[in-house]
Residue frames relative to the residue before (quaternion, step in Angstrom):
aa qw qx qy qz dx dy dz
F 1.0000 0.0000 0.0000 0.0000 0.00 0.00 0.00
D 0.1715 -0.7243 0.6548 0.1314 3.56 -1.18 0.58
F 0.2144 -0.7885 0.5701 0.0851 3.56 -0.97 0.87
Y 0.1087 -0.7314 0.6676 0.0868 3.55 -1.18 0.72
T 0.3899 -0.7114 0.5295 0.2479 3.55 -1.06 0.71
R 0.1227 -0.7563 0.6356 0.0946 3.51 -1.42 0.28
L 0.5884 -0.5537 0.4286 0.4043 3.55 -1.17 0.33
L 0.5127 -0.6319 0.4684 0.3443 3.55 -1.11 0.56
R 0.4612 -0.6333 0.5407 0.3063 3.53 -1.17 0.67
E 0.6397 -0.5306 0.3653 0.4192 3.63 -1.12 0.43
D 0.6764 0.4997 -0.3101 0.4434 3.61 0.95 -0.72
E 0.6482 0.5169 -0.3061 0.4679 3.58 1.26 -0.31
K 0.5636 0.6711 -0.3736 0.3040 3.57 1.07 -0.69
K 0.6149 0.5931 -0.3506 0.3837 3.54 0.99 -0.77
Y 0.6335 0.5442 -0.3428 0.4301 3.58 1.02 -0.68
Y 0.7127 0.4070 -0.2281 0.5238 3.59 1.21 -0.49
G 0.6559 0.5619 -0.2982 0.4063 3.59 1.23 -0.10
I 0.3918 -0.6751 0.5768 0.2409 3.48 -1.40 0.28
F 0.3252 -0.7471 0.5465 0.1936 3.60 -0.74 1.01
I 0.1931 -0.7650 0.6022 0.1223 3.56 -1.05 0.74
S 0.1656 -0.7801 0.6010 0.0529 3.54 -0.63 1.24
H 0.1270 0.8047 -0.5464 0.1943 3.51 -0.62 1.14
S 0.4294 -0.6449 0.5513 0.3094 3.54 -1.36 0.01
N 0.3083 -0.7320 0.5806 0.1790 3.54 -1.20 0.63
A 0.4050 0.7818 -0.4264 0.2075 3.61 1.27 0.03
S 0.8174 0.1283 -0.0677 0.5575 3.68 0.97 -0.50
Q 0.6548 -0.5030 0.3960 0.4018 3.50 -1.33 0.30
K 0.6032 0.5704 -0.3408 0.4411 3.56 1.10 -0.76
D 0.6436 0.5141 -0.3215 0.4671 3.58 0.98 -0.88
L 0.6642 0.4991 -0.2947 0.4721 3.58 0.94 -0.88
D 0.6426 0.5105 -0.3374 0.4611 3.61 0.96 -0.81
L 0.6277 0.5141 -0.3378 0.4770 3.66 0.97 -0.74
L 0.6422 0.5184 -0.3207 0.4648 3.58 0.92 -0.92
N 0.7135 0.4674 -0.2783 0.4415 3.60 0.75 -0.96
S 0.6444 0.5023 -0.3318 0.4715 3.59 1.03 -0.69
L 0.6527 0.4947 -0.3262 0.4720 3.58 1.00 -0.71
R 0.6311 0.5316 -0.3284 0.4596 3.61 0.95 -0.82
L 0.6538 0.5058 -0.3095 0.4700 3.60 0.93 -0.92
A 0.6767 0.4972 -0.3011 0.4519 3.60 0.86 -0.94
L 0.6692 0.4855 -0.3030 0.4740 3.59 0.95 -0.76
S 0.6545 0.5034 -0.3273 0.4595 3.56 0.99 -0.73
E 0.5983 0.5554 -0.3523 0.4577 3.57 1.13 -0.54
K 0.6769 0.4300 -0.2629 0.5364 3.57 1.25 -0.51
E 0.4694 -0.6998 0.4080 0.3515 3.56 1.37 0.19
I 0.4487 0.6401 -0.4935 0.3813 3.54 0.99 0.84
Y 0.3736 -0.7403 0.5209 0.2027 3.57 -0.67 1.14
T 0.1703 -0.8012 0.5676 0.0831 3.56 -0.83 0.98
L 0.1533 -0.7534 0.6334 0.0876 3.53 -1.24 0.63
C 0.1805 0.7483 -0.6293 0.1070 3.56 -1.10 0.79
D 0.7475 -0.4341 0.2813 0.4167 3.49 -1.32 0.23
K 0.5994 0.6029 -0.3440 0.3986 3.56 1.08 -0.73
E 0.7481 0.4049 -0.2222 0.4765 3.56 1.07 -0.74
C 0.7704 0.4186 -0.2049 0.4351 3.56 1.00 -0.72
I 0.7264 0.3994 -0.2380 0.5062 3.62 1.20 -0.26
K 0.0849 -0.7606 0.6436 0.0053 3.51 -0.94 1.00
G 0.6912 -0.4680 0.3534 0.4223 3.59 -1.25 0.38
G 0.7995 0.2897 -0.2146 0.4804 3.53 -0.92 0.93
D 0.5404 0.6236 -0.4023 0.3966 3.61 1.23 -0.28
D 0.4977 -0.5781 0.5406 0.3546 3.51 -1.34 0.43
F 0.4042 -0.7735 0.4445 0.2019 3.57 -0.25 1.35
Q 0.7006 0.4686 -0.2739 0.4632 3.57 0.75 -1.03
A 0.6591 0.5105 -0.3175 0.4519 3.61 0.88 -0.86
K 0.6672 0.5027 -0.3039 0.4580 3.62 1.03 -0.82
I 0.6304 0.4984 -0.3302 0.4951 3.57 1.06 -0.80
E 0.6709 0.4785 -0.3356 0.4565 3.65 0.74 -0.84
D 0.6199 0.5261 -0.3584 0.4587 3.65 0.99 -0.64
A 0.6805 0.4818 -0.2860 0.4722 3.60 0.95 -0.86
L 0.6181 0.5582 -0.3346 0.4409 3.56 1.19 -0.56
D 0.5581 0.5703 -0.3925 0.4574 3.60 1.27 -0.06
C 0.3329 0.7309 -0.4877 0.3423 3.54 0.81 1.19
Y 0.6162 -0.5564 0.3754 0.4120 3.61 -1.17 -0.09
G 0.8018 -0.1048 0.0700 0.5842 3.61 1.17 -0.26
A 0.2550 -0.7738 0.5640 0.1346 3.54 -1.31 0.07
V 0.2511 -0.6959 0.6460 0.1880 3.52 -1.38 0.38
V 0.1887 -0.7450 0.6315 0.1028 3.53 -0.98 0.93
I 0.2115 -0.7614 0.6005 0.1224 3.58 -0.77 1.04
V 0.2166 -0.7961 0.5574 0.0932 3.55 -0.52 1.28
T 0.1146 0.7449 -0.6431 0.1357 3.54 -0.78 1.19
E 0.6976 -0.4252 0.3513 0.4572 3.55 -1.30 0.15
N 0.7034 0.4735 -0.2569 0.4636 3.58 0.97 -0.78
S 0.6843 0.4944 -0.3012 0.4433 3.60 0.91 -0.91
I 0.6478 0.5248 -0.3557 0.4225 3.65 0.95 -0.62
R 0.7038 0.4058 -0.2553 0.5242 3.54 1.31 -0.27
S 0.5069 0.6679 -0.3930 0.3774 3.57 1.31 0.11
S 0.3726 -0.7241 0.5284 0.2400 3.58 -0.66 1.00
W 0.6041 0.5641 -0.3544 0.4374 3.61 1.09 -0.59
V 0.6524 0.5029 -0.3153 0.4712 3.57 0.96 -0.86
H 0.6513 0.4964 -0.3156 0.4794 3.59 0.95 -0.79
Y 0.6416 0.5177 -0.3276 0.4615 3.58 0.98 -0.82
E 0.6637 0.5241 -0.2952 0.4446 3.59 0.90 -0.96
V 0.6618 0.4954 -0.3091 0.4703 3.58 0.97 -0.90
G 0.6531 0.5191 -0.3065 0.4583 3.59 0.94 -0.90
Y 0.6296 0.5400 -0.3102 0.4645 3.56 1.03 -0.88
L 0.6798 0.4987 -0.2708 0.4646 3.56 0.88 -1.04
K 0.6832 0.4755 -0.2759 0.4807 3.61 0.84 -0.98
G 0.6297 0.5404 -0.3340 0.4471 3.60 1.04 -0.71
R 0.7186 0.3833 -0.2290 0.5332 3.59 1.21 -0.50
G 0.5728 -0.6538 0.3664 0.3321 3.57 1.21 0.37
K 0.4037 0.7256 -0.4697 0.2998 3.60 1.19 0.39
D 0.4926 -0.6329 0.4960 0.3329 3.57 -1.16 0.53
V 0.0817 -0.8030 0.5902 0.0152 3.54 -0.95 0.94
Y 0.1287 -0.7936 0.5934 0.0399 3.57 -0.68 1.09
V 0.2508 -0.7866 0.5571 0.0890 3.53 -0.82 1.10
W 0.0877 -0.7823 0.6164 0.0187 3.59 -0.64 1.16
D 0.0249 -0.7974 0.5999 -0.0614 3.52 -0.56 1.29
P 0.1270 -0.8756 0.4612 0.0666 3.60 0.47 1.26
D 0.7333 0.3887 -0.2242 0.5107 3.58 1.22 -0.50
C 0.4378 -0.7294 0.4238 0.3109 3.56 1.33 0.28
I 0.1488 0.8132 -0.5445 0.1419 3.56 0.98 0.83
L 0.7445 0.4175 -0.2176 0.4732 3.56 0.97 -0.74
S 0.3306 0.7751 -0.4715 0.2599 3.54 1.32 0.31
S 0.6358 -0.5424 0.3777 0.3987 3.58 -1.21 0.48
K 0.6195 0.5451 -0.3512 0.4425 3.61 1.00 -0.69
N 0.6825 0.4696 -0.2868 0.4811 3.59 0.90 -0.83
R 0.6360 0.5362 -0.3326 0.4442 3.55 1.03 -0.75
E 0.6103 0.5497 -0.3436 0.4554 3.56 1.12 -0.62
L 0.7113 0.4709 -0.2454 0.4605 3.55 1.10 -0.80
D 0.7976 0.1924 -0.0738 0.5669 3.57 1.16 -0.60
N 0.3891 -0.7584 0.4804 0.2066 3.58 -0.39 1.21
S 0.6266 0.5572 -0.3468 0.4202 3.61 1.01 -0.78
L 0.6281 0.5397 -0.3352 0.4494 3.59 1.16 -0.59
K 0.5550 0.5923 -0.3983 0.4271 3.60 1.18 -0.42
T 0.6568 0.4963 -0.2997 0.4822 3.56 1.02 -0.85
L 0.6636 0.5040 -0.2981 0.4655 3.56 0.92 -0.92
Y 0.6241 0.5308 -0.3343 0.4658 3.59 1.02 -0.78
S 0.6500 0.5079 -0.3157 0.4689 3.57 0.89 -0.86
Y 0.6429 0.5425 -0.3052 0.4464 3.54 0.98 -0.90
F 0.7264 0.4289 -0.2251 0.4876 3.54 0.80 -1.11
K 0.6089 0.5440 -0.3558 0.4547 3.60 1.05 -0.62
N 0.6565 0.4881 -0.2969 0.4925 3.59 1.08 -0.71
V 0.6079 0.5682 -0.3421 0.4366 3.57 1.18 -0.49
G 0.7412 -0.3003 0.2453 0.5479 3.57 0.86 -0.95
V 0.7156 -0.4029 0.3389 0.4591 3.52 -1.35 -0.17
I 0.2922 -0.7359 0.5862 0.1718 3.57 -1.00 0.81
Y 0.0978 -0.7802 0.6177 0.0097 3.59 -0.80 1.13
N 0.2926 -0.7551 0.5641 0.1614 3.50 -1.17 0.77
K 0.7173 0.3897 -0.2270 0.5312 3.57 1.16 -0.61
M 0.5292 -0.6382 0.4583 0.3203 3.58 -0.93 0.91
E 0.6184 0.5658 -0.3509 0.4174 3.60 0.93 -0.90
D 0.6650 0.5283 -0.2952 0.4376 3.57 0.98 -0.95
V 0.6767 0.4824 -0.2918 0.4735 3.57 0.92 -0.89
I 0.6314 0.5216 -0.3200 0.4763 3.60 1.06 -0.79
D 0.6412 0.5068 -0.3243 0.4764 3.62 0.93 -0.80
A 0.6543 0.5120 -0.3195 0.4557 3.64 0.90 -0.85
V 0.6668 0.4868 -0.2939 0.4817 3.56 0.94 -0.93
S 0.6515 0.5185 -0.3248 0.4485 3.63 0.91 -0.82
Q 0.6858 0.4778 -0.2905 0.4658 3.53 0.93 -0.81
A 0.6912 0.5022 -0.2701 0.4440 3.57 1.09 -0.67
S 0.5257 0.6492 -0.4177 0.3574 3.56 1.18 -0.47
P 0.3373 -0.7589 0.5161 0.2094 3.54 -0.63 1.07
Y 0.7301 0.4467 -0.2219 0.4671 3.58 1.26 -0.23
S 0.4016 0.7821 -0.4376 0.1884 3.56 1.29 -0.27
E 0.7757 0.3217 -0.2158 0.4982 3.63 0.93 -0.70
M 0.5321 0.6220 -0.4133 0.3990 3.55 1.29 0.20
F 0.5891 0.5942 -0.3812 0.3932 3.57 1.18 -0.45
I 0.0541 0.7783 -0.6198 0.0842 3.50 -0.93 1.00
E 0.6869 -0.4861 0.3232 0.4329 3.59 -1.15 0.24
E 0.5814 -0.5783 0.4454 0.3595 3.50 -1.17 0.73
N 0.8471 0.1321 -0.1568 0.4902 3.55 -1.12 0.96
E 0.3537 0.6989 -0.5398 0.3083 3.59 1.14 0.46
F 0.4038 -0.7235 0.5131 0.2241 3.55 -0.95 0.87
L 0.0493 -0.7789 0.6252 0.0107 3.51 -0.90 0.96
T 0.3698 -0.6823 0.5727 0.2642 3.57 -0.91 0.84
C 0.6745 -0.4872 0.3629 0.4195 3.54 -1.19 0.36
K 0.6523 0.5245 -0.3043 0.4549 3.55 0.98 -0.87
E 0.6608 0.4853 -0.3093 0.4818 3.65 0.97 -0.82
F 0.6498 0.5162 -0.3172 0.4590 3.57 0.94 -0.86
Y 0.6690 0.5028 -0.2913 0.4635 3.54 0.87 -0.99
S 0.6308 0.5341 -0.3273 0.4579 3.60 0.97 -0.80
R 0.6882 0.4703 -0.2863 0.4725 3.58 0.85 -0.99
A 0.6692 0.5070 -0.3085 0.4472 3.56 0.85 -0.86
N 0.6624 0.4957 -0.3114 0.4676 3.62 0.95 -0.79
E 0.6411 0.5362 -0.3274 0.4407 3.61 1.03 -0.73
R 0.8470 0.2582 -0.0684 0.4597 3.59 0.81 -0.95
L 0.7959 0.2936 -0.1345 0.5120 3.62 1.02 -0.46
V 0.4634 -0.6427 0.5339 0.2952 3.45 -1.22 0.61
S 0.7951 -0.0487 0.0424 0.6030 3.55 1.01 -0.85
V 0.1947 -0.7699 0.6021 0.0825 3.51 -1.20 0.61
I 0.2268 -0.7481 0.6071 0.1424 3.53 -0.95 0.91
A 0.0818 -0.8011 0.5929 0.0024 3.58 -0.64 1.09
T 0.2772 -0.7267 0.6035 0.1757 3.54 -0.99 0.82
L 0.1205 -0.8111 0.5707 0.0437 3.54 -0.57 1.11
């Protein structure tokens, strides 16, 4: 067999993407979201979030659950997101399906110093610590996501020719199974 590549269809992209769970409550929340999305896209990591998957009149919960069918997620911890029932719902949904969840706490809200001052943060810290590793630097969470992507080295130019041997080698290095359309 010889294989040629093609661009992913829109309905396929979610399987290769990382969901970003966040709050929309303030401009700071949105700025953090946009900076993370930009940084991940520079690493050629496809991102999913409510801004992209929901349009007016859509069934909000169904669209979010569809987007959560991804390979992993990043939770942006802010004062607003730790109080967001949607963020907690998304994290629970992802963990219930065994997805990797990376916690980005850019303002160190869950730090030990803050937990000593606020008992409610102790509970949140335990919750997020059980979800996944907590990162304070954006570069660290991006590196973790990049390394965890089961597809990062499989992406190649559209219509690039792969011999059967090259395809087999790439598939065996990175994937448990590959679905090929013949």
